[in-house]
C-alpha positions as CSV (number, residue, x, y, z in Angstrom):
1,M,-156.9,-82.7,-54.9
2,N,-156.8,-81.9,-51.2
3,W,-155.5,-83.5,-48.4
4,N,-156.7,-84.2,-44.4
5,I,-153.9,-85.7,-42.1
6,I,-156.4,-86.8,-39.2
7,T,-155.3,-87.5,-35.7
8,D,-157.2,-88.0,-32.1
9,S,-155.9,-86.0,-29.6
10,S,-153.4,-88.7,-28.6
11,C,-151.1,-86.4,-30.9
12,D,-149.5,-83.2,-29.3
13,L,-150.1,-81.5,-32.6
14,L,-152.3,-78.9,-32.8
15,P,-154.5,-78.3,-36.2
16,S,-153.1,-76.1,-38.8
17,S,-153.2,-75.7,-42.3
18,S,-150.9,-75.4,-45.3
19,P,-150.3,-71.4,-46.6
20,D,-152.0,-73.3,-49.9
21,G,-154.8,-75.0,-48.0
22,G,-153.9,-78.0,-49.8
23,I,-153.0,-80.1,-46.7
24,R,-154.8,-79.9,-43.5
25,L,-153.5,-81.3,-39.8
26,T,-156.7,-81.7,-37.6
27,S,-157.7,-83.6,-34.7
28,V,-160.6,-85.4,-33.0
29,P,-160.9,-84.8,-29.3
30,F,-160.9,-87.1,-26.4
31,T,-163.3,-86.0,-23.4
32,I,-161.7,-86.4,-20.0
33,R,-163.7,-86.8,-17.0
34,I,-161.9,-85.8,-13.7
35,G,-164.9,-85.4,-10.8
36,E,-167.9,-84.0,-12.6
37,R,-166.2,-82.1,-15.0
38,D,-165.4,-83.0,-18.5
39,F,-162.5,-81.7,-20.3
40,V,-162.8,-81.5,-24.1
41,D,-158.9,-82.3,-25.7
42,D,-159.4,-79.9,-28.1
43,E,-157.3,-76.5,-29.2
44,H,-159.2,-74.5,-26.7
45,L,-158.2,-77.0,-23.6
46,D,-156.3,-75.2,-20.9
47,T,-154.3,-78.1,-20.0
48,M,-152.7,-76.6,-16.6
49,E,-156.0,-76.2,-15.3
50,M,-156.9,-79.9,-16.1
51,L,-153.8,-81.2,-14.5
52,S,-154.5,-78.9,-11.3
53,A,-158.2,-80.4,-11.3
54,M,-156.5,-84.1,-11.6
55,E,-154.1,-83.5,-8.7
56,Q,-156.9,-81.8,-6.3
57,E,-159.1,-84.8,-7.3
58,R,-159.1,-87.9,-4.9
59,S,-161.4,-90.1,-7.0
60,A,-160.5,-91.9,-10.0
61,S,-160.8,-89.8,-13.5
62,H,-161.5,-91.8,-17.1
63,T,-161.5,-90.6,-20.8
64,S,-163.8,-91.4,-23.8
65,C,-162.5,-91.7,-27.2
66,P,-163.8,-89.8,-29.9
67,T,-166.9,-90.5,-31.4
68,P,-167.6,-91.8,-35.2
69,D,-169.4,-88.7,-35.7
70,A,-166.4,-86.5,-34.9
71,W,-164.1,-89.0,-37.5
72,L,-166.9,-88.2,-40.1
73,A,-167.0,-84.7,-40.1
74,Q,-163.3,-84.6,-40.9
75,F,-163.3,-87.2,-43.4
76,E,-165.8,-85.2,-45.2
77,Q,-163.7,-82.1,-45.5
78,A,-161.1,-83.5,-48.0
79,D,-160.5,-85.6,-51.1
80,C,-158.1,-88.0,-49.7
81,A,-157.8,-88.6,-46.0
82,I,-155.4,-90.2,-43.8
83,A,-156.3,-90.7,-40.0
84,I,-153.8,-91.9,-37.4
85,T,-155.0,-93.3,-33.8
86,I,-153.9,-94.2,-30.5
87,S,-153.0,-97.6,-29.7
88,S,-156.2,-99.8,-30.8
89,Q,-154.8,-101.7,-27.4
90,L,-155.2,-98.8,-25.6
91,S,-158.5,-97.1,-26.6
92,G,-161.7,-97.8,-29.1
93,S,-160.4,-94.7,-31.1
94,M,-159.9,-96.8,-33.9
95,N,-163.1,-98.7,-33.7
96,S,-165.0,-95.2,-34.0
97,A,-162.5,-94.1,-36.9
98,L,-163.5,-97.1,-38.8
99,A,-167.0,-97.1,-38.4
100,A,-166.6,-93.5,-39.4
101,R,-164.8,-94.5,-42.3
102,D,-167.6,-96.8,-43.5
103,M,-170.5,-94.0,-43.2
104,A,-168.1,-91.7,-45.2
105,L,-167.8,-94.2,-48.3
106,E,-171.4,-95.0,-48.4
107,K,-171.9,-91.5,-49.0
108,D,-169.2,-90.9,-51.3
109,P,-167.4,-94.1,-52.7
110,D,-165.1,-92.0,-54.5
111,K,-163.4,-90.8,-51.5
112,K,-159.7,-92.0,-50.5
113,I,-159.9,-92.9,-47.0
114,V,-157.1,-95.1,-44.9
115,I,-157.1,-95.1,-41.3
116,L,-153.5,-96.6,-39.5
117,D,-153.2,-98.1,-36.0
118,S,-149.9,-96.3,-34.6
119,F,-149.5,-98.8,-32.2
120,S,-148.6,-96.0,-29.9
121,T,-149.3,-92.4,-28.9
122,G,-147.9,-89.2,-28.6
123,P,-144.7,-88.1,-30.3
124,E,-144.6,-91.4,-32.5
125,V,-147.9,-90.3,-34.0
126,L,-146.5,-86.9,-34.9
127,L,-143.5,-88.4,-36.5
128,C,-146.0,-90.4,-38.9
129,V,-147.7,-87.0,-39.8
130,K,-144.7,-85.3,-40.6
131,E,-143.5,-87.9,-42.5
132,I,-147.1,-88.2,-44.3
133,E,-146.7,-84.3,-45.0
134,R,-143.5,-84.8,-46.2
135,L,-144.8,-87.7,-49.1
136,I,-147.4,-85.4,-50.0
137,R,-145.1,-82.7,-50.7
138,Q,-143.3,-84.6,-52.7
139,G,-146.2,-85.6,-54.8
140,H,-146.7,-89.4,-54.0
141,A,-149.5,-91.3,-54.7
142,F,-152.3,-91.9,-52.1
143,D,-151.8,-96.2,-51.7
144,D,-148.0,-95.5,-51.7
145,I,-148.2,-92.7,-49.1
146,A,-150.5,-95.2,-47.0
147,A,-147.9,-98.2,-47.3
148,H,-145.0,-95.8,-46.7
149,A,-146.7,-94.9,-43.4
150,R,-147.9,-98.3,-42.0
151,G,-144.4,-99.3,-42.4
152,F,-142.5,-96.3,-40.7
153,L,-145.0,-96.6,-37.9
154,Q,-143.9,-99.9,-37.6
155,K,-139.8,-99.0,-37.1
156,T,-140.7,-95.7,-34.9
157,R,-140.4,-96.1,-31.3
158,I,-141.6,-94.5,-28.3
159,L,-140.1,-94.5,-24.6
160,F,-141.5,-92.3,-21.6
161,A,-140.4,-91.5,-18.1
162,L,-143.3,-90.5,-15.1
163,S,-142.0,-88.9,-12.1
164,S,-145.6,-89.3,-10.6
165,F,-147.9,-92.2,-10.1
166,D,-151.2,-90.4,-9.0
167,N,-153.6,-91.2,-11.7
168,L,-152.1,-95.2,-11.4
169,I,-152.9,-94.8,-7.5
170,K,-156.4,-93.9,-8.2
171,N,-157.0,-96.2,-11.2
172,G,-155.5,-99.3,-8.8
173,R,-152.7,-99.6,-11.0
174,I,-150.0,-99.3,-8.7
175,H,-150.5,-99.8,-4.6
176,R,-151.2,-96.5,-2.8
177,L,-148.0,-97.1,-0.4
178,T,-145.6,-97.9,-3.1
179,G,-146.6,-95.0,-5.7
180,M,-146.0,-92.5,-2.6
181,L,-142.9,-94.4,-1.7
182,A,-141.5,-94.1,-4.8
183,K,-142.5,-90.3,-5.5
184,A,-140.8,-89.3,-1.9
185,L,-137.7,-90.8,-2.9
186,G,-137.5,-89.6,-6.5
187,I,-137.9,-92.3,-8.3
188,W,-138.8,-92.2,-12.1
189,G,-140.4,-95.1,-14.0
190,I,-139.1,-95.9,-17.2
191,G,-141.3,-97.6,-19.8
192,S,-142.0,-98.1,-23.4
193,G,-144.2,-99.3,-26.1
194,S,-144.5,-103.0,-27.5
195,D,-144.9,-103.9,-30.9
196,E,-148.4,-105.1,-30.3
197,G,-149.4,-101.3,-28.8
198,K,-149.2,-102.0,-25.3
199,I,-147.3,-99.7,-22.4
200,A,-145.2,-101.2,-20.1
201,F,-142.5,-99.9,-17.3
202,E,-139.7,-101.8,-17.5
203,S,-137.2,-99.9,-15.2
204,K,-136.8,-97.2,-12.6
205,A,-134.2,-94.3,-12.1
206,R,-133.6,-92.2,-9.2
207,G,-133.8,-88.7,-10.0
208,A,-134.4,-86.9,-12.9
209,K,-130.8,-86.7,-14.3
210,K,-130.6,-90.7,-14.3
211,A,-134.1,-90.6,-16.0
212,V,-132.6,-89.0,-18.9
213,Q,-129.7,-91.1,-18.8
214,T,-131.7,-93.9,-18.9
215,L,-133.8,-92.8,-22.1
216,V,-130.7,-92.2,-23.8
217,S,-129.1,-95.7,-23.0
218,T,-132.3,-97.2,-24.2
219,M,-132.3,-95.4,-27.8
220,K,-128.6,-96.7,-27.9
221,E,-129.9,-100.2,-27.0
222,H,-132.7,-100.0,-29.7
223,G,-130.0,-99.1,-32.3
224,F,-131.0,-95.4,-32.7
225,I,-128.4,-93.7,-35.1
226,G,-129.6,-90.4,-35.5
227,G,-132.4,-89.1,-37.7
228,N,-135.8,-87.6,-36.7
229,V,-136.6,-87.6,-32.8
230,A,-140.0,-86.3,-31.1
231,I,-140.1,-85.2,-27.4
232,S,-143.5,-84.4,-25.3
233,H,-143.5,-82.8,-22.3
234,C,-146.1,-82.5,-19.5
235,D,-145.0,-78.9,-17.6
236,N,-141.1,-80.0,-17.6
237,F,-139.6,-77.9,-20.6
238,A,-136.2,-77.5,-19.2
239,L,-136.0,-81.8,-18.8
240,A,-137.1,-82.1,-21.8
241,Q,-134.2,-79.5,-23.3
242,T,-131.8,-81.3,-21.3
243,L,-133.0,-84.9,-22.9
244,K,-132.6,-82.6,-26.4
245,N,-129.0,-82.1,-25.4
246,S,-127.9,-85.0,-24.1
247,I,-129.2,-87.0,-27.6
248,L,-127.2,-84.5,-29.7
249,D,-124.2,-84.7,-27.5
250,I,-124.1,-88.2,-29.4
251,W,-126.0,-87.7,-32.3
252,E,-125.2,-84.8,-34.0
253,N,-127.4,-85.5,-37.2
254,T,-130.8,-85.2,-35.2
255,S,-133.7,-83.5,-35.7
256,I,-135.4,-83.1,-32.5
257,E,-138.5,-81.5,-31.9
258,I,-140.2,-80.7,-28.6
259,L,-143.7,-80.0,-27.7
260,P,-146.2,-79.5,-24.7
261,T,-148.6,-82.8,-24.2
262,R,-152.3,-82.1,-24.9
263,G,-154.7,-83.0,-22.7
264,L,-154.6,-87.0,-23.4
265,C,-151.2,-87.4,-22.9
266,S,-150.6,-85.1,-19.6
267,Y,-153.3,-87.6,-18.4
268,Y,-151.3,-90.1,-18.7
269,A,-148.0,-88.6,-18.3
270,E,-149.0,-86.5,-15.3
271,R,-147.1,-83.2,-14.3
272,G,-143.3,-83.5,-15.1
273,G,-143.5,-86.6,-17.4
274,L,-141.7,-86.9,-20.6
275,I,-142.4,-89.0,-23.7
276,V,-139.8,-89.7,-26.7
277,S,-140.4,-91.4,-30.1
278,Y,-138.0,-91.7,-32.8
């Protein structure tokens, strides 16, 4: 029996396969429209080129979720498929996956397919993928893994720290003068995801050092006591490493993975931003 763990490209993991080919990690891409250009968020995307295009474009940009056909192609690749989507409150990706599941099961009713709403994005999806992969290797049954993954996503959390607000300004979500003033003063926006899968700013910090301190203090408030952490950064590895070190200074029994953001999370985090899940 072979497995395919499928995410949309809100997850910053790139496609890969286990050495024996029994477990595949695959991804279906969002498309990011900037001006007259479409950037497909697959493993070939040049994220730095996309960010530069965003920064040079004056008009609002847009994203399009993966199509049902893209999901269907992945469902057909394995006996057991577990799909995890970006929060259904942020995108239609889950609806596309559900439509593809119906098509796949119509062709082959014996396939095992489950679709999980992450109620989140980025590194929180990454943590769930790693947990599913661990359970598969331990030989757990499909239904048990799916149930465990749902519970896992209810316990994990996500935080973000943004230093640029250009996209929010262009899309009319922040007043231009407010956003420009915040950037000039070195103000970072700190926010988190809700249990309902929505994203909101909750506080602000002046300077990168204070932003890291705020992220760590928020983890404390959430009751973090150590474990697995994933940090995604948008062209800011140095600050991601600073955050990692700050976490380890308090919680030594912590395993931390740092990854660069792919296209979609880069679109939202913008250059310099951090996203952390635990």
